Biotite code that builds the C-alpha atoms (Angstrom):
import biotite.structure as struc

atoms = struc.array([
    struc.Atom([65.660, 72.750, 105.919], chain_id="A", res_id=1, res_name="MET", atom_name="CA", element="C"),
    struc.Atom([66.590, 71.690, 102.567], chain_id="A", res_id=2, res_name="GLU", atom_name="CA", element="C"),
    struc.Atom([70.172, 71.067, 103.501], chain_id="A", res_id=3, res_name="ASN", atom_name="CA", element="C"),
    struc.Atom([69.506, 68.932, 106.533], chain_id="A", res_id=4, res_name="ALA", atom_name="CA", element="C"),
    struc.Atom([69.859, 65.632, 104.953], chain_id="A", res_id=5, res_name="LEU", atom_name="CA", element="C"),
    struc.Atom([73.069, 66.536, 102.700], chain_id="A", res_id=6, res_name="GLU", atom_name="CA", element="C"),
    struc.Atom([74.398, 67.889, 106.107], chain_id="A", res_id=7, res_name="PHE", atom_name="CA", element="C"),
    struc.Atom([73.653, 64.595, 107.613], chain_id="A", res_id=8, res_name="CYS", atom_name="CA", element="C"),
    struc.Atom([75.065, 62.523, 104.916], chain_id="A", res_id=9, res_name="LEU", atom_name="CA", element="C"),
    struc.Atom([78.319, 64.618, 104.968], chain_id="A", res_id=10, res_name="ARG", atom_name="CA", element="C"),
    struc.Atom([78.727, 64.220, 108.803], chain_id="A", res_id=11, res_name="LEU", atom_name="CA", element="C"),
    struc.Atom([78.214, 60.439, 108.326], chain_id="A", res_id=12, res_name="ALA", atom_name="CA", element="C"),
    struc.Atom([81.253, 60.693, 105.690], chain_id="A", res_id=13, res_name="ARG", atom_name="CA", element="C"),
    struc.Atom([83.305, 62.846, 107.655], chain_id="A", res_id=14, res_name="ALA", atom_name="CA", element="C"),
    struc.Atom([82.665, 60.706, 110.936], chain_id="A", res_id=15, res_name="HIS", atom_name="CA", element="C"),
    struc.Atom([83.779, 57.336, 109.115], chain_id="A", res_id=16, res_name="ALA", atom_name="CA", element="C"),
    struc.Atom([86.899, 59.102, 107.618], chain_id="A", res_id=17, res_name="THR", atom_name="CA", element="C"),
    struc.Atom([87.915, 60.678, 110.908], chain_id="A", res_id=18, res_name="ILE", atom_name="CA", element="C"),
    struc.Atom([87.437, 57.193, 113.075], chain_id="A", res_id=19, res_name="ILE", atom_name="CA", element="C"),
    struc.Atom([89.691, 55.471, 110.301], chain_id="A", res_id=20, res_name="ARG", atom_name="CA", element="C"),
    struc.Atom([92.245, 57.872, 110.171], chain_id="A", res_id=21, res_name="ARG", atom_name="CA", element="C"),
    struc.Atom([92.391, 58.387, 113.931], chain_id="A", res_id=22, res_name="LEU", atom_name="CA", element="C"),
    struc.Atom([92.286, 54.387, 114.277], chain_id="A", res_id=23, res_name="ASP", atom_name="CA", element="C"),
    struc.Atom([95.371, 54.268, 112.442], chain_id="A", res_id=24, res_name="THR", atom_name="CA", element="C"),
    struc.Atom([97.172, 57.156, 113.870], chain_id="A", res_id=25, res_name="VAL", atom_name="CA", element="C"),
    struc.Atom([96.412, 56.103, 117.408], chain_id="A", res_id=26, res_name="LEU", atom_name="CA", element="C"),
    struc.Atom([97.222, 52.703, 116.758], chain_id="A", res_id=27, res_name="GLY", atom_name="CA", element="C"),
    struc.Atom([100.477, 53.125, 114.965], chain_id="A", res_id=28, res_name="GLY", atom_name="CA", element="C"),
    struc.Atom([101.754, 55.340, 118.008], chain_id="A", res_id=29, res_name="HIS", atom_name="CA", element="C"),
    struc.Atom([100.107, 54.147, 121.009], chain_id="A", res_id=30, res_name="HIS", atom_name="CA", element="C"),
    struc.Atom([98.427, 50.763, 120.238], chain_id="A", res_id=31, res_name="GLY", atom_name="CA", element="C"),
    struc.Atom([94.968, 52.374, 120.763], chain_id="A", res_id=32, res_name="LEU", atom_name="CA", element="C"),
    struc.Atom([92.010, 52.328, 118.718], chain_id="A", res_id=33, res_name="SER", atom_name="CA", element="C"),
    struc.Atom([90.113, 55.455, 118.927], chain_id="A", res_id=34, res_name="PHE", atom_name="CA", element="C"),
    struc.Atom([87.150, 53.640, 120.462], chain_id="A", res_id=35, res_name="GLY", atom_name="CA", element="C"),
    struc.Atom([89.566, 52.786, 123.176], chain_id="A", res_id=36, res_name="ASP", atom_name="CA", element="C"),
    struc.Atom([90.688, 56.588, 123.297], chain_id="A", res_id=37, res_name="PHE", atom_name="CA", element="C"),
    struc.Atom([87.438, 57.960, 123.383], chain_id="A", res_id=38, res_name="MET", atom_name="CA", element="C"),
    struc.Atom([86.645, 55.455, 126.509], chain_id="A", res_id=39, res_name="LEU", atom_name="CA", element="C"),
    struc.Atom([89.568, 56.475, 128.272], chain_id="A", res_id=40, res_name="LEU", atom_name="CA", element="C"),
    struc.Atom([88.697, 60.118, 127.679], chain_id="A", res_id=41, res_name="GLN", atom_name="CA", element="C"),
    struc.Atom([85.213, 59.630, 128.882], chain_id="A", res_id=42, res_name="SER", atom_name="CA", element="C"),
    struc.Atom([86.539, 58.141, 132.088], chain_id="A", res_id=43, res_name="LEU", atom_name="CA", element="C"),
    struc.Atom([89.244, 60.617, 132.444], chain_id="A", res_id=44, res_name="SER", atom_name="CA", element="C"),
    struc.Atom([86.764, 63.454, 132.450], chain_id="A", res_id=45, res_name="THR", atom_name="CA", element="C"),
    struc.Atom([84.321, 61.642, 134.821], chain_id="A", res_id=46, res_name="ALA", atom_name="CA", element="C"),
    struc.Atom([84.396, 62.720, 138.713], chain_id="A", res_id=47, res_name="PRO", atom_name="CA", element="C"),
    struc.Atom([86.828, 60.554, 140.229], chain_id="A", res_id=48, res_name="GLY", atom_name="CA", element="C"),
    struc.Atom([87.885, 58.933, 136.989], chain_id="A", res_id=49, res_name="GLY", atom_name="CA", element="C"),
    struc.Atom([84.981, 56.564, 136.935], chain_id="A", res_id=50, res_name="ARG", atom_name="CA", element="C"),
    struc.Atom([81.777, 55.909, 135.622], chain_id="A", res_id=51, res_name="LEU", atom_name="CA", element="C"),
    struc.Atom([79.339, 53.065, 135.863], chain_id="A", res_id=52, res_name="ARG", atom_name="CA", element="C"),
    struc.Atom([79.202, 50.851, 132.906], chain_id="A", res_id=53, res_name="ARG", atom_name="CA", element="C"),
    struc.Atom([75.573, 52.009, 131.864], chain_id="A", res_id=54, res_name="VAL", atom_name="CA", element="C"),
    struc.Atom([76.677, 55.559, 132.014], chain_id="A", res_id=55, res_name="ASP", atom_name="CA", element="C"),
    struc.Atom([79.712, 54.919, 129.875], chain_id="A", res_id=56, res_name="LEU", atom_name="CA", element="C"),
    struc.Atom([77.583, 53.068, 127.222], chain_id="A", res_id=57, res_name="ALA", atom_name="CA", element="C"),
    struc.Atom([75.434, 55.917, 127.299], chain_id="A", res_id=58, res_name="GLU", atom_name="CA", element="C"),
    struc.Atom([78.169, 58.264, 126.771], chain_id="A", res_id=59, res_name="ARG", atom_name="CA", element="C"),
    struc.Atom([79.845, 56.381, 123.874], chain_id="A", res_id=60, res_name="LEU", atom_name="CA", element="C"),
    struc.Atom([76.722, 55.294, 122.513], chain_id="A", res_id=61, res_name="GLY", atom_name="CA", element="C"),
    struc.Atom([77.164, 51.750, 122.838], chain_id="A", res_id=62, res_name="LEU", atom_name="CA", element="C"),
    struc.Atom([75.325, 48.910, 124.524], chain_id="A", res_id=63, res_name="THR", atom_name="CA", element="C"),
    struc.Atom([76.180, 47.529, 127.808], chain_id="A", res_id=64, res_name="ALA", atom_name="CA", element="C"),
    struc.Atom([77.582, 44.425, 126.243], chain_id="A", res_id=65, res_name="SER", atom_name="CA", element="C"),
    struc.Atom([79.211, 46.566, 123.840], chain_id="A", res_id=66, res_name="GLY", atom_name="CA", element="C"),
    struc.Atom([81.010, 48.295, 126.760], chain_id="A", res_id=67, res_name="VAL", atom_name="CA", element="C"),
    struc.Atom([81.966, 45.315, 128.312], chain_id="A", res_id=68, res_name="THR", atom_name="CA", element="C"),
    struc.Atom([83.477, 43.892, 125.334], chain_id="A", res_id=69, res_name="ARG", atom_name="CA", element="C"),
    struc.Atom([85.537, 47.049, 124.889], chain_id="A", res_id=70, res_name="THR", atom_name="CA", element="C"),
    struc.Atom([86.625, 47.264, 128.702], chain_id="A", res_id=71, res_name="LEU", atom_name="CA", element="C"),
    struc.Atom([87.964, 43.872, 128.648], chain_id="A", res_id=72, res_name="LEU", atom_name="CA", element="C"),
    struc.Atom([91.238, 44.408, 126.702], chain_id="A", res_id=73, res_name="PRO", atom_name="CA", element="C"),
    struc.Atom([91.957, 47.585, 128.505], chain_id="A", res_id=74, res_name="LEU", atom_name="CA", element="C"),
    struc.Atom([91.529, 45.943, 132.099], chain_id="A", res_id=75, res_name="GLU", atom_name="CA", element="C"),
    struc.Atom([93.805, 43.167, 130.896], chain_id="A", res_id=76, res_name="LYS", atom_name="CA", element="C"),
    struc.Atom([96.460, 45.920, 129.714], chain_id="A", res_id=77, res_name="THR", atom_name="CA", element="C"),
    struc.Atom([95.984, 47.842, 133.019], chain_id="A", res_id=78, res_name="GLY", atom_name="CA", element="C"),
    struc.Atom([94.596, 50.931, 131.571], chain_id="A", res_id=79, res_name="TRP", atom_name="CA", element="C"),
    struc.Atom([91.173, 50.460, 132.991], chain_id="A", res_id=80, res_name="VAL", atom_name="CA", element="C"),
    struc.Atom([90.026, 48.582, 136.293], chain_id="A", res_id=81, res_name="ALA", atom_name="CA", element="C"),
    struc.Atom([86.765, 47.610, 137.735], chain_id="A", res_id=82, res_name="ARG", atom_name="CA", element="C"),
    struc.Atom([85.565, 48.957, 140.975], chain_id="A", res_id=83, res_name="GLN", atom_name="CA", element="C"),
    struc.Atom([82.631, 47.871, 143.035], chain_id="A", res_id=84, res_name="ALA", atom_name="CA", element="C"),
    struc.Atom([80.160, 50.250, 144.593], chain_id="A", res_id=85, res_name="ASP", atom_name="CA", element="C"),
    struc.Atom([80.523, 50.463, 148.357], chain_id="A", res_id=86, res_name="GLU", atom_name="CA", element="C"),
    struc.Atom([76.799, 50.513, 148.989], chain_id="A", res_id=87, res_name="ARG", atom_name="CA", element="C"),
    struc.Atom([75.538, 48.538, 145.985], chain_id="A", res_id=88, res_name="ASP", atom_name="CA", element="C"),
    struc.Atom([77.461, 45.195, 145.134], chain_id="A", res_id=89, res_name="ALA", atom_name="CA", element="C"),
    struc.Atom([75.226, 45.142, 142.081], chain_id="A", res_id=90, res_name="ARG", atom_name="CA", element="C"),
    struc.Atom([77.090, 48.283, 140.499], chain_id="A", res_id=91, res_name="VAL", atom_name="CA", element="C"),
    struc.Atom([80.181, 48.367, 139.093], chain_id="A", res_id=92, res_name="GLY", atom_name="CA", element="C"),
    struc.Atom([82.437, 51.141, 137.950], chain_id="A", res_id=93, res_name="PHE", atom_name="CA", element="C"),
    struc.Atom([85.004, 51.459, 135.157], chain_id="A", res_id=94, res_name="ALA", atom_name="CA", element="C"),
    struc.Atom([87.934, 53.308, 136.586], chain_id="A", res_id=95, res_name="VAL", atom_name="CA", element="C"),
    struc.Atom([90.920, 54.886, 134.515], chain_id="A", res_id=96, res_name="ILE", atom_name="CA", element="C"),
    struc.Atom([94.203, 53.970, 136.031], chain_id="A", res_id=97, res_name="THR", atom_name="CA", element="C"),
    struc.Atom([97.396, 55.813, 136.418], chain_id="A", res_id=98, res_name="PRO", atom_name="CA", element="C"),
    struc.Atom([98.866, 53.873, 133.512], chain_id="A", res_id=99, res_name="ALA", atom_name="CA", element="C"),
    struc.Atom([95.679, 54.664, 131.632], chain_id="A", res_id=100, res_name="GLY", atom_name="CA", element="C"),
    struc.Atom([96.264, 58.383, 132.440], chain_id="A", res_id=101, res_name="HIS", atom_name="CA", element="C"),
    struc.Atom([99.797, 58.305, 131.079], chain_id="A", res_id=102, res_name="VAL", atom_name="CA", element="C"),
    struc.Atom([98.548, 56.481, 127.891], chain_id="A", res_id=103, res_name="LEU", atom_name="CA", element="C"),
    struc.Atom([95.799, 58.931, 127.379], chain_id="A", res_id=104, res_name="LEU", atom_name="CA", element="C"),
    struc.Atom([98.021, 62.009, 127.893], chain_id="A", res_id=105, res_name="ASP", atom_name="CA", element="C"),
    struc.Atom([100.262, 60.851, 125.244], chain_id="A", res_id=106, res_name="ASN", atom_name="CA", element="C"),
    struc.Atom([97.402, 59.845, 122.888], chain_id="A", res_id=107, res_name="ALA", atom_name="CA", element="C"),
    struc.Atom([95.972, 63.341, 123.766], chain_id="A", res_id=108, res_name="LEU", atom_name="CA", element="C"),
    struc.Atom([98.946, 65.219, 122.238], chain_id="A", res_id=109, res_name="ARG", atom_name="CA", element="C"),
    struc.Atom([98.963, 62.846, 119.112], chain_id="A", res_id=110, res_name="THR", atom_name="CA", element="C"),
    struc.Atom([95.211, 63.377, 118.411], chain_id="A", res_id=111, res_name="ALA", atom_name="CA", element="C"),
    struc.Atom([95.105, 67.149, 119.034], chain_id="A", res_id=112, res_name="ASN", atom_name="CA", element="C"),
    struc.Atom([98.101, 67.339, 116.614], chain_id="A", res_id=113, res_name="GLU", atom_name="CA", element="C"),
    struc.Atom([96.065, 65.391, 114.015], chain_id="A", res_id=114, res_name="TYR", atom_name="CA", element="C"),
    struc.Atom([93.005, 67.129, 114.439], chain_id="A", res_id=115, res_name="ALA", atom_name="CA", element="C"),
    struc.Atom([94.664, 70.375, 114.193], chain_id="A", res_id=116, res_name="ALA", atom_name="CA", element="C"),
    struc.Atom([96.198, 69.235, 110.979], chain_id="A", res_id=117, res_name="ASP", atom_name="CA", element="C"),
    struc.Atom([92.888, 67.968, 109.606], chain_id="A", res_id=118, res_name="LEU", atom_name="CA", element="C"),
    struc.Atom([90.971, 71.030, 109.929], chain_id="A", res_id=119, res_name="LEU", atom_name="CA", element="C"),
    struc.Atom([94.120, 73.409, 109.083], chain_id="A", res_id=120, res_name="ARG", atom_name="CA", element="C"),
    struc.Atom([91.943, 75.169, 106.447], chain_id="A", res_id=121, res_name="HIS", atom_name="CA", element="C"),
    struc.Atom([89.183, 75.916, 109.116], chain_id="A", res_id=122, res_name="SER", atom_name="CA", element="C"),
    struc.Atom([89.361, 78.908, 111.326], chain_id="A", res_id=123, res_name="SER", atom_name="CA", element="C"),
    struc.Atom([88.123, 78.756, 115.090], chain_id="A", res_id=124, res_name="ASP", atom_name="CA", element="C"),
    struc.Atom([85.258, 81.112, 113.857], chain_id="A", res_id=125, res_name="GLU", atom_name="CA", element="C"),
    struc.Atom([83.948, 78.582, 111.123], chain_id="A", res_id=126, res_name="GLU", atom_name="CA", element="C"),
    struc.Atom([84.381, 75.529, 113.559], chain_id="A", res_id=127, res_name="LEU", atom_name="CA", element="C"),
    struc.Atom([82.492, 77.536, 116.577], chain_id="A", res_id=128, res_name="GLU", atom_name="CA", element="C"),
    struc.Atom([78.918, 77.144, 114.889], chain_id="A", res_id=129, res_name="PRO", atom_name="CA", element="C"),
    struc.Atom([79.688, 73.633, 113.728], chain_id="A", res_id=130, res_name="LEU", atom_name="CA", element="C"),
    struc.Atom([80.417, 72.482, 117.410], chain_id="A", res_id=131, res_name="ASN", atom_name="CA", element="C"),
    struc.Atom([77.095, 74.209, 118.526], chain_id="A", res_id=132, res_name="ALA", atom_name="CA", element="C"),
    struc.Atom([75.307, 72.309, 115.707], chain_id="A", res_id=133, res_name="VAL", atom_name="CA", element="C"),
    struc.Atom([76.800, 69.080, 116.978], chain_id="A", res_id=134, res_name="LEU", atom_name="CA", element="C"),
    struc.Atom([76.199, 69.832, 120.615], chain_id="A", res_id=135, res_name="GLY", atom_name="CA", element="C"),
    struc.Atom([72.542, 70.083, 119.727], chain_id="A", res_id=136, res_name="ASN", atom_name="CA", element="C"),
    struc.Atom([72.638, 66.893, 118.130], chain_id="A", res_id=137, res_name="LEU", atom_name="CA", element="C"),
    struc.Atom([74.306, 64.733, 120.920], chain_id="A", res_id=138, res_name="ILE", atom_name="CA", element="C"),
    struc.Atom([73.090, 66.985, 123.889], chain_id="A", res_id=139, res_name="GLY", atom_name="CA", element="C"),
    struc.Atom([74.646, 67.550, 127.108], chain_id="A", res_id=140, res_name="PRO", atom_name="CA", element="C"),
    struc.Atom([77.600, 65.156, 128.043], chain_id="A", res_id=141, res_name="GLN", atom_name="CA", element="C"),
])
């Protein structure tokens, strides 16, 4: 696999470029960083719109303390709330709020438009195998 390292290096550069650009676009339109967007999207797609903080950290590739730091401003703005587990007081959930859903819906439109423009020179047929490669790297979500 001669091209494996080159692919990884290009992927890292592309990742940094995408994050920087989406931070700018989402921040300018919605006051939301790309990291915040990913967190809200993860909560939105989870059963009941909630995840344990440790599971959220796993999905986002963050530490538990990193998730806590990311959640604090989202809780203050009312886009995310804390929820205790009825059966175990030691377990806490992060829950997307109705206001968080509205924000995410608007941000999703912006992100979809930006991603479509960014990849306008690539066909679905070209993107499909790349999505498979990336899926193999990150595993099931």
